C-alpha positions, 0 to 999 in steps of 0.5 A, a space after each residue: 419493520 416488515 418493509 426493511 430493505 435488508 430482508 430478502 424475500 424468497 421467491 420460488 422460481 416455478 421454472 425449476 418445476 417445469 416438465 421436459 419441453 415445458 416453456 410456460 406456466 401451467 394454466 389453472 384447470 378452469 382456464 378455457 384455453 386449457 379446456 379447449 386444447 385438452 378436449 381437442 387432444 382427446 377428440 383428435 390425438 394427432 392434432 399438432 396445435 393441441 400437442 404443442 399447447 399441452 407440451 409447452 404448458 405442461 398440462 398433462 400428467 407426467 406419463 402422458 406428458 412424456 408420450 406427448 413430448 415424443 410426438 412433439 419432438 418428432 413433429 418438431 424434427 419434421 418441421 411441423 412448427 417451423 413456418 419457413 419449412 411449411 412455406 417451402 413445402 407448399 411452394 414445392 408442391 405448387 411448383 410440382 402441381 403446376 409442372 404436371 398441369 403444364 405437361 397435361 396442357 401440352 399433351 392435350 394441345 398436341 392431341 388436338 393438333 393431331 386430330 385437326 390435322 387428321 380431319 383436314 
């Protein structure tokens, strides 16, 4: 009578064992994605994508995880993971560069005009 409906199976909810900031189950050590992001983090400690993966998947040990969580929180506050904020900054930068190049063109045209007037 193993399959009787009256017996309730106890299933562990792994979300209770998650670290702060972790959103997904920790992948196994042999997972190639995990290996990639861990090696990326070792080579480039300020890598935004590596920090995000390691925090959200709880890959590192608790003390390293806390350090990464601080970096992750700072990046999140600055809008590093918000695509709308990135687009807004890029557009503002492009507009600023466009305005500067427009001013340079106008100055160059004025200078050329003055040189033409002097030569005639």
